[in-house]
C-alpha positions in Angstrom: -8.4 29.8 16.8 -7.7 26.4 15.2 -11.3 25.9 14.3 -11.6 29.4 12.8 -8.4 28.9 10.7 -9.4 25.4 9.6 -13.1 26.0 8.8 -12.9 29.6 7.5 -9.5 29.6 5.7 -8.0 26.1 5.1 -11.2 24.2 4.0 -12.5 27.0 1.6 -9.0 27.3 0.0 -8.7 23.5 -0.4 -12.2 23.3 -1.9 -11.5 26.2 -4.3 -8.2 24.7 -5.4 -9.8 21.3 -6.1 -12.6 22.8 -8.0 -10.6 25.3 -10.1 -6.9 24.4 -10.3 -6.4 20.7 -9.5 -5.3 18.5 -12.4 -8.1 16.2 -11.2 -10.7 18.9 -11.4 -13.2 16.8 -13.5 -12.7 13.9 -11.1 -13.4 16.2 -8.1 -16.6 17.5 -9.6 -17.7 14.0 -10.5 -16.9 13.0 -6.9 -19.2 15.7 -5.5 -22.0 14.6 -7.8 -21.7 11.0 -6.6 -21.7 12.0 -3.0 -25.0 13.9 -3.4 -26.5 10.8 -5.1 -25.3 8.5 -2.3 -26.8 10.3 0.7 -30.1 8.5 0.4 -28.4 5.2 -0.2 -26.4 5.4 3.0 -29.6 5.2 5.0 -31.0 2.1 3.4 -28.9 -0.6 5.1 -30.3 -2.5 8.2 -30.0 -0.5 11.3 -30.3 -3.5 13.5 -26.7 -4.6 12.6 -23.6 -3.3 14.2 -22.0 -0.8 11.9 -18.2 -0.3 11.3 -17.0 2.7 9.4 -13.5 2.3 7.9 -12.0 5.3 6.2 -9.0 5.2 3.9 -7.5 8.0 1.8 -6.9 5.9 -1.2 -6.1 2.4 -2.5 -2.8 2.0 -0.7 -4.2 2.7 2.7 -7.2 0.4 1.9 -4.9 -2.5 1.1 -3.3 -2.1 4.6 -6.7 -2.4 6.4 -8.1 -5.4 4.4 -6.8 -8.0 6.9 -8.8 -6.2 9.6 -12.0 -6.1 7.5 -11.7 -9.7 6.4 -11.0 -11.1 9.9 -13.9 -9.0 11.4 -16.2 -10.5 8.9 -14.9 -14.0 9.7 -15.5 -13.4 13.4 -18.9 -11.8 13.0 -20.5 -11.9 9.5 -23.5 -9.8 10.7 -21.2 -6.7 11.0 -22.1 -4.1 8.4 -18.8 -2.7 7.0 -18.9 0.8 5.4 -15.7 1.8 3.6 -15.2 5.4 2.7 -12.5 7.0 0.6 -11.3 10.5 -0.2 -9.8 9.7 -3.6 -11.4 8.2 -6.8 -8.6 5.6 -7.0 -9.5 4.1 -3.7 -13.3 4.0 -4.4 -12.9 2.6 -7.9 -10.5 -0.2 -6.8 -12.8 -1.2 -3.9 -16.1 -1.4 -5.9 -16.0 -5.2 -6.2 -14.5 -5.9 -2.7 -16.9 -8.5 -1.4 -16.2 -7.9 2.3 -17.5 -4.3 2.2 -21.2 -3.8 2.5 -21.1 -0.2 1.4 -18.5 1.8 -0.5 -18.8 5.6 -0.6 -16.9 8.8 -0.8 -16.1 10.9 2.2 -17.4 14.4 1.6 -15.4 17.6 2.1 -14.8 18.0 5.8 -17.2 20.8 6.7 -19.3 20.8 9.9 -22.5 20.4 7.9 -21.2 17.6 5.6 -19.8 15.5 8.5 -22.9 15.9 10.6 -25.0 14.7 7.7 -22.5 11.9 6.9 -22.2 10.5 10.4 -26.0 10.8 11.0 -26.7 8.9 7.8 -24.3 6.1 8.7 -24.8 6.0 12.4 -21.6 3.9 13.0 -21.0 2.0 16.2 -17.2 2.5 15.7 -15.0 4.3 13.3 -11.6 3.1 12.0 -9.3 5.7 10.3 -6.2 4.5 8.4 -2.8 6.1 8.8 -3.1 9.9 8.4 -6.7 10.9 7.4 -7.1 13.3 10.3 -10.2 15.2 9.3 -11.2 17.4 12.2 -14.9 17.8 11.7 -15.4 14.1 10.9 -13.6 13.2 14.1 -15.4 15.8 16.2 -18.8 14.7 14.9 -18.0 11.1 15.8 -16.6 12.1 19.2 -19.7 14.2 20.1 -21.9 11.1 19.4 -19.7 9.0 21.7 -18.6 6.8 18.9 -15.2 5.1 19.5 -12.5 6.2 17.0 -9.4 4.1 16.3 -6.5 5.4 14.2 -4.5 2.4 12.8 -1.0 2.3 11.2 -0.5 5.8 12.5 2.7 7.5 11.4 4.2 10.9 12.2 4.1 13.6 9.5 6.9 13.2 6.9 7.1 16.9 6.4 9.2 18.7 9.1 6.9 21.7 8.9 3.9 19.7 10.1 6.0 18.0 12.8 7.5 21.2 14.3 5.3 24.2 13.4 3.0 25.5 16.2 -0.3 25.6 14.3 -0.1 22.1 12.7 1.0 20.6 16.1 -1.9 22.4 17.8 -4.3 21.1 15.2 -3.1 17.5 15.7 -3.2 17.9 19.5 -6.7 19.1 19.5 -8.0 16.6 17.0 -6.1 13.5 18.0 -7.1 14.1 21.6 -10.6 13.2 20.5 -9.6 9.7 19.4 -10.1 6.7 21.6 -7.0 4.7 20.5 -4.0 5.3 18.3 -2.2 2.2 17.1 1.2 3.3 15.6 3.3 1.6 12.9 6.4 1.5 15.1 8.2 2.9 18.2 9.6 6.0 16.5 6.0 7.0 15.6 4.8 6.3 19.1 7.5 8.6 20.4 6.1 11.4 18.2 2.5 10.9 19.3 3.6 10.7 23.0 5.3 14.0 22.5 2.0 15.7 21.6 0.8 14.9 25.1 -2.7 13.9 24.0 -5.6 14.0 26.4 -7.3 10.7 27.2 -6.1 9.0 24.0 -4.4 5.6 24.3 -1.3 5.4 22.2 0.1 1.9 21.6 3.0 0.6 19.5 2.2 -2.0 16.8 3.5 -2.8 13.4 1.8 -2.0 10.1 -1.2 -4.2 9.3 -0.1 -4.4 5.7 2.4 -7.1 6.8 -0.5 -9.3 7.5 -2.0 -8.6 4.1 1.3 -9.4 2.4 1.8 -12.7 4.3 -1.7 -13.9 3.7 -1.5 -13.1 0.0 1.9 -14.8 -0.4 0.7 -18.0 1.3 -2.4 -18.2 -0.9 -1.1 -17.2 -4.3 -1.8 -19.3 -7.4 1.2 -18.9 -9.6 -0.4 -20.1 -12.8 -3.1 -17.3 -12.6 -0.3 -14.9 -13.5 2.4 -16.9 -15.4 2.6 -20.6 -16.0 5.5 -21.9 -14.0 6.4 -24.3 -16.8 7.6 -21.4 -18.9 10.7 -21.3 -16.8 13.6 -23.7 -16.5 14.8 -24.9 -13.1 18.3 -23.6 -13.8 17.4 -20.1 -15.0 17.8 -17.0 -12.7 14.8 -14.7 -12.6 15.1 -11.1 -11.6 11.9 -9.1 -11.0 12.5 -5.4 -11.4 9.5 -3.8 -9.7 8.2 -0.2 -9.8 11.1 0.9 -11.9 11.8 4.3 -13.5 13.9 5.3 -16.4 17.2 5.5 -14.5 16.6 2.1 -12.9 15.9 0.6 -16.4 19.2 1.9 -17.8 21.3 0.6 -14.9 19.6 -2.8 -14.9 19.7 -3.3 -18.7 23.5 -2.6 -18.8 24.4 -4.6 -15.7 22.4 -7.7 -16.8 24.0 -7.6 -20.2 27.5 -7.5 -18.7 26.7 -10.3 -16.3 25.3 -12.5 -19.2 28.6 -12.0 -21.0 30.8 -12.7 -18.0 29.0 -15.7 -16.6 27.5 -18.9 -18.1 24.1 -18.4 -16.6 20.5 -18.1 -17.9 19.0 -14.8 -16.7 15.5 -13.6 -17.4 14.4 -10.2 -16.2 10.8 -9.3 -15.6 10.5 -5.5 -16.0 7.6 -3.8 -14.2 7.5 -0.1 -14.9 6.1 2.1 -12.1 3.8 3.8 -14.6 3.1 1.4 -17.5 1.8 4.1 -19.9 2.1 3.6 -23.6 5.0 6.1 -23.8 6.9 4.5 -20.9 6.5 1.0 -22.3 7.6 2.1 -25.8 10.7 3.8 -24.3 11.6 0.7 -22.2 11.0 -1.8 -25.1 13.2 0.3 -27.4 16.2 -0.1 -25.0 15.8 -3.9 -24.6 16.9 -6.8 -26.7 14.6 -9.8 -27.2 11.5 -9.3 -25.0 7.7 -9.9 -25.0 4.9 -7.8 -23.5 2.9 -9.5 -20.8 -0.3 -8.9 -22.7 1.1 -10.6 -25.8 2.3 -13.5 -23.8 -1.1 -14.1 -22.3 -2.7 -14.0 -25.7 -0.3 -16.7 -26.8 -1.6 -19.1 -24.1 -4.6 -20.0 -26.3 -2.6 -20.4 -29.5 0.3 -22.6 -28.3 1.0 -25.4 -26.0 3.2 -24.4 -23.0 6.1 -26.3 -24.4 5.7 -24.6 -27.8 5.3 -21.2 -26.2 8.3 -21.7 -24.0 10.4 -22.4 -27.2 8.9 -19.4 -28.9 9.8 -16.9 -26.1 13.3 -18.5 -25.9 14.5 -16.8 -22.8 13.1 -13.4 -23.7 12.8 -10.8 -21.0 9.2 -9.9 -20.0 7.8 -6.4 -19.9 4.7 -6.1 -17.7 2.0 -3.8 -19.2 -0.6 -4.6 -16.6 -1.1 -3.1 -13.1 -1.9 -4.9 -9.9 0.2 -8.1 -10.3 3.6 -7.1 -9.0 3.1 -8.8 -5.6 2.4 -12.0 -7.5 5.3 -11.6 -9.8 7.8 -11.4 -7.0 6.9 -15.0 -6.2 8.8 -16.1 -9.3 11.9 -14.2 -8.5 15.3 -15.3 -7.3 16.4 -11.7 -6.9 14.3 -8.5 -6.7 15.3 -5.0 -7.8 13.0 -2.3 -6.3 12.8 1.0 -8.2 12.4 4.6 -7.1 15.5 4.9 -5.0 17.3 7.1 -7.5 14.4 9.5 -7.4 11.9 10.5 -4.7 12.4 7.3 -2.7 12.2 3.6 -2.9 8.9 1.8 -3.4 7.6 -1.1 -1.3 10.3 -3.6 -0.3 8.2 -5.9 1.8 6.2 -7.3 -1.1 9.4 -8.8 -2.4 10.9 -9.7 1.0 8.0 -11.9 2.0 9.1 -14.5 -0.7 12.5 -14.9 0.8 14.7 -13.3 -1.9 17.5 -10.8 -1.6 16.6 -7.2 -2.7 18.6 -4.5 -4.5 17.8 -0.8 -4.9 19.2 2.6 -5.5 20.5 4.6 -2.5 17.6 6.8 -1.4 15.9 4.9 1.5 15.0 7.9 3.8 11.3 7.5 3.3 11.1 3.8 4.0 11.7 2.4 7.5 11.4 -1.2 6.0 14.1 -0.5 3.5 16.4 0.8 6.2 15.7 -2.1 8.5 16.3 -4.6 5.7 19.6 -2.9 4.9 20.8 -3.3 8.4 20.5 -7.1 8.2 22.0 -7.0 4.7 18.8 -8.4 3.0 18.7 -5.3 1.0 21.7 -4.0 -0.9 21.9 -0.4 -2.2 23.8 0.4 -5.4 24.8 3.7 -7.0 25.7 2.7 -10.5 25.8 -0.1 -13.1 29.1 -1.5 -12.0 27.9 -1.9 -8.4 24.8 -3.7 -9.6 26.8 -5.9 -11.9 29.2 -6.9 -9.1 26.4 -7.6 -6.7 24.5 -9.8 -9.2 27.7 -11.8 -9.9 28.1 -12.4 -6.2 24.5 -13.6 -5.7 24.7 -15.8 -8.7 28.0 -17.5 -7.8 27.2 -17.8 -4.1 23.8 -19.5 -3.9 24.0 -20.2 -0.2 24.7 -16.6 0.5 21.7 -15.6 -1.7 19.5 -18.0 0.3 20.7 -16.6 3.6 19.9 -13.0 2.6 16.5 -14.2 1.4 15.8 -16.0 4.6 16.5 -12.8 6.6 14.2 -10.8 4.3 11.4 -13.2 4.9 11.9 -13.3 8.6 11.7 -9.5 8.8 8.2 -9.6 7.2 6.9 -12.5 9.3 8.3 -11.1 12.5 6.5 -7.9 11.8 3.1 -9.5 11.1 0.3 -10.0 13.7 -0.9 -6.5 14.4 -4.3 -7.0 12.7 -5.4 -9.5 15.4 -4.7 -6.9 18.2 -6.6 -4.2 16.4 -9.5 -6.6 15.7 -9.8 -7.6 19.3 -9.9 -4.0 20.4 -12.7 -3.2 17.8 -14.8 -6.2 19.0 -14.2 -5.1 22.6 -15.6 -1.6 21.9 -18.5 -3.0 20.0 -19.4 -5.4 22.8 -19.1 -2.5 25.3 -21.4 -0.3 23.3 -24.0 -3.2 23.0 -24.1 -3.5 26.8 -24.6 0.3 27.2 -27.5 0.2 24.7 
């Protein structure tokens, strides 16, 4: 029944929707064209090498699995790493990733497509990241006795998929074909254990993205993003990351009030969640003296750092470039994380790794990390401008308290790191076992 519903109803409806109604219709059609062109290319790599298929839905999931890919290559450079994606954002952002030997799209999950896909790649092991549970892909791998590992596994966020009979039946039948599931925490393990999977190992770990964040933070070169000499030692830097309109209004008013009340130099680095031209124009219209990141970088070639420092004269920065937020947090004394007045808070661990206190709006339901950081007081939720203003004053006046909160934030990230090594060891074990069988 599940196969009939999935193959004869769900997949055709999804395909029809993407082709005819999706806002990304053109991208979908382009994706299909690229897949057809890539079939031949998938067969042209050396078949004498061990092959590892790593599938991620998009860019965010791929970032989580990078520590695994890079350590696998470090341990065995002969491994042939094939990275597949469902979304264009994932594939486009991975095109220049030097540790991947092949980048490709995953085709629509029909029996025919997946048989062709797996037969072309002939992987020795398959790694699936988080929630990409495509039934025909997994069944094709399983039927060819290829080990399948699900990493950073989390239970469905939607209550319908957690409790309804048909989705649970789908997950039971499909996940029972996996070799190992590494969950992203004990509450997720509890969910998967409750499915009573057959012959599938379920093991509790933490999210491998912690390893990525720690590694990045320890190797960062500040001056590639902003010259550290632009800042005075006695100025307080607030990085407001992934912020939306409501976040902007609260921050702007609260910081203005704090500047009036306290004799302190404050510079805010505003990082809009979506730095479109419209959003940037709206933000800049609300600010006092400020400078766009792109304009600041252009000035590097025109002025000495000392002259540039005098020119910007404690202006706030507005970031109009994507992909540098994790680096920007390294300059911060305090981080404000956006999104928690809307659908939910954005990533808090990228700021926490640098040992700084974190502030956000009140909606933390979708973030386990945010809730955990709130328990140890490293993250403070606020509901309005006055609460943010009061909290900023406390952190500015009480530097030791600020350091203590930052230390707890950093400890949370470092204590959560280390899962990548466990996953890597298991992958290598499976590869070695397969080699003995062959």
